[in-house]
C-alpha positions in Angstrom: -67.2 16.9 49.3 -64.2 19.1 49.1 -62.2 19.2 52.3 -58.7 19.6 53.6 -57.2 18.6 56.9 -56.7 22.2 57.9 -60.5 22.8 57.7 -62.7 25.1 55.8 -61.1 28.1 54.2 -62.9 31.4 54.8 -64.1 33.4 51.8 -61.4 35.6 50.3 -61.8 38.9 48.6 -59.7 39.2 45.4 -59.0 42.2 43.3 -60.4 41.2 39.9 -61.7 37.7 39.4 -60.7 34.0 39.3 -59.5 31.9 36.4 -59.5 28.1 37.2 -57.5 26.0 34.8 -57.9 22.3 34.0 -54.4 20.6 33.9 -54.2 17.7 31.3 -54.8 19.0 27.8 -55.2 22.6 29.0 -52.0 23.6 30.8 -50.0 20.5 29.8 -49.7 19.2 26.3 -50.0 15.6 27.4 -53.2 14.1 26.0 -51.4 12.4 23.2 -49.1 10.6 25.6 -51.9 9.9 28.1 -54.2 8.5 25.4 -51.6 6.0 24.4 -51.2 4.8 28.0 -55.0 4.5 28.4 -55.4 2.6 25.1 -52.8 0.0 26.2 -54.3 -0.3 29.7 -57.8 -0.9 28.2 -56.4 -3.4 25.7 -54.7 -5.5 28.4 -57.7 -5.3 30.7 -60.7 -5.5 28.3 -59.2 -6.6 25.0 -60.3 -3.4 23.3 -58.2 -2.7 20.2 -55.7 0.1 21.0 -56.9 2.4 18.2 -60.5 2.0 19.4 -59.5 2.4 23.0 -57.6 5.6 22.4 -60.6 7.2 20.7 -62.9 6.0 23.5 -60.6 7.6 26.0 -60.4 10.9 24.2 -64.1 11.0 23.6 -64.7 10.8 27.4 -61.7 12.8 28.6 -62.4 15.3 31.4 -64.1 12.6 33.5 -62.1 10.8 36.2 -60.7 7.6 34.6 -62.7 5.5 37.0 -65.9 7.1 35.7 -64.7 6.7 32.1 -64.3 3.0 32.7 -67.7 2.7 34.3 -69.2 4.4 31.3 -67.2 2.4 28.7 -67.4 -1.0 30.4 -70.5 -1.1 32.6 -70.7 -4.9 32.6 -67.1 -5.3 33.8 -66.6 -6.3 37.4 -66.0 -3.3 39.6 -62.8 -4.8 41.0 -61.4 -5.1 37.5 -62.2 -1.5 36.7 -60.6 -0.4 40.0 -57.4 -2.3 39.4 -57.3 -1.0 35.8 -57.7 2.5 37.0 -54.8 2.1 39.5 -52.6 0.7 36.7 -53.5 3.7 34.5 -52.7 6.3 37.1 -49.3 4.6 37.9 -48.4 4.4 34.2 -49.6 7.9 33.5 -47.0 9.2 35.9 -44.1 7.1 34.6 -44.9 7.2 30.9 -46.7 10.5 30.3 -46.1 13.0 33.1 -42.4 12.2 33.1 -42.2 13.5 29.5 -44.9 16.1 29.1 -44.4 19.9 28.9 -46.8 22.9 29.0 -48.2 24.3 25.8 -45.7 26.9 24.5 -47.8 29.9 25.3 -48.6 28.9 28.9 -45.6 30.5 30.8 -46.1 34.0 29.3 -49.9 33.6 29.6 -49.8 32.9 33.3 -47.4 35.8 33.9 -49.6 38.2 32.0 -52.8 37.1 33.9 -51.0 37.5 37.2 -49.8 40.9 36.2 -53.3 41.9 35.3 -54.5 40.9 38.8 -56.4 37.7 38.0 -56.4 35.1 40.7 -55.4 31.7 39.3 -56.2 28.2 40.5 -56.2 24.6 39.2 -58.9 21.9 39.1 -57.6 18.5 38.1 -58.7 14.8 38.2 -55.1 14.0 39.1 -53.8 13.9 42.6 -53.1 17.5 43.8 -49.7 16.5 45.1 -48.7 15.2 41.6 -50.1 18.4 40.0 -48.1 20.5 42.4 -44.9 18.6 41.5 -45.5 19.0 37.8 -46.2 22.7 38.0 -43.2 23.2 40.3 -41.0 21.3 37.8 -42.1 23.6 35.0 -41.8 26.7 37.1 -45.5 27.4 37.0 -46.7 26.7 40.5 -45.9 30.2 41.7 -48.8 31.7 39.7 -51.6 29.5 41.3 -53.2 30.3 44.6 -54.6 26.7 45.0 -54.6 23.3 43.4 -57.6 21.0 44.0 -57.2 17.4 42.9 -58.9 14.0 42.9 -59.0 13.7 46.7 -60.8 17.0 46.9 -63.9 15.9 45.0 -65.1 16.2 41.4 -64.6 19.1 39.1 -68.1 20.4 39.9 -67.2 20.2 43.6 -64.0 22.0 43.0 -65.8 24.8 41.2 -68.4 25.1 43.8 -65.7 25.4 46.5 -63.8 28.0 44.5 -67.1 29.9 44.0 -67.6 29.8 47.8 -64.0 30.9 48.5 -64.1 33.7 46.0 -67.6 35.2 46.1 -69.0 38.1 44.1 -66.3 38.2 41.3 -66.2 36.9 37.8 -65.0 33.3 37.6 -64.0 31.2 34.6 -63.0 27.6 34.0 -60.5 27.0 31.2 -60.9 23.4 30.0 -60.5 21.2 26.9 -63.5 18.8 27.0 -67.2 18.6 27.0 -67.1 17.5 30.6 -65.2 20.7 31.5 -67.8 22.9 29.7 -70.7 21.1 31.4 -69.1 21.2 34.8 -68.7 25.0 34.6 -72.2 25.5 33.5 -73.5 23.4 36.4 -72.1 25.9 39.0 -73.8 29.3 39.1 -71.4 32.2 38.4 -68.8 30.1 36.5 -68.2 30.8 32.8 -66.7 28.1 30.6 -63.9 28.8 28.1 -62.1 26.3 26.1 -58.9 25.1 24.4 -59.6 23.3 21.2 -57.4 20.5 20.1 -56.1 18.4 17.2 -54.6 15.0 17.8 -54.0 12.2 15.2 -57.5 10.7 14.6 -59.2 13.1 17.0 -60.0 16.7 17.3 -62.3 19.2 19.1 -62.9 22.5 17.2 -63.8 25.8 18.8 -67.3 25.3 17.4 -67.5 21.9 19.2 -66.6 23.5 22.6 -69.0 26.4 22.0 -71.8 24.0 21.2 -71.2 22.5 24.7 -71.3 25.9 26.3 -67.9 27.6 25.9 -68.2 31.4 25.7 -64.8 31.5 24.0 -62.6 28.8 22.5 -59.5 28.7 20.4 -56.6 26.3 19.6 -54.2 28.5 21.6 -54.8 30.3 24.8 -52.8 33.3 23.7 -55.9 35.4 23.2 -57.4 34.4 26.6 -56.6 37.7 28.5 -58.6 39.7 25.9 -61.4 37.2 26.0 -61.6 37.4 29.8 -61.7 41.2 29.6 -64.7 41.0 27.2 -66.5 38.3 29.1 -66.0 39.9 32.5 -67.6 43.2 31.2 -70.3 41.7 29.0 -73.8 41.2 30.5 -74.9 37.6 31.0 -71.4 36.3 30.0 -72.0 37.2 26.3 -68.8 38.1 24.6 -68.4 40.3 21.6 -67.2 38.7 18.4 -63.5 37.8 18.4 -60.9 36.5 16.0 -59.6 33.0 16.2 -56.1 31.7 15.6 -55.9 29.7 12.4 -54.8 26.1 13.0 -52.0 25.1 10.6 
């Protein structure tokens, strides 16, 4: 259950609507770095070949790493999975977050969404404090009203809490995985949109994300403001046809 020491936040009226962003792979261009860390951690703990482990990680990304391990290694002792997850989170900070940067279009995108009166928030499986630090480091924290992280519940719980805090307005989740799309669809009133991706040996196309429920998807989020305009105005969250960015 989502909860903070200061207690329950009363519902808030916003001018236009709410756009909730996933962090890893959506705001931050870090999945390549994180997948290498995950592969090495799984190799050392479970003897999974690194190339295989990397694909396993990417195929289940969007879930908390603890849940990924439980799905991938259900027969492994829980204590081993727990220590492996702790190692992963520690190494993700030192080997991935220390080097990662936002996708190139993100700073201008956030500024534009803010100027167009959208209320922005973050839902991440990382610790909220770490997400705050990363966003501050990149000069992006200013644009977000709130950041909910691992201590605040699952992504579905985050979305349910944001839906409670910001009632009766359009709400969108911007994510990069099947888990994100399904989490959005599980919360009434939340519309999923997606960032498609291409990594060596792995990729999710816009069509993949749309198959899992995304109402709009592209390799870049440059066209997101126009997509939000269409989706916010369309009945039942159905967007009119849109052009996609060609992936080089």
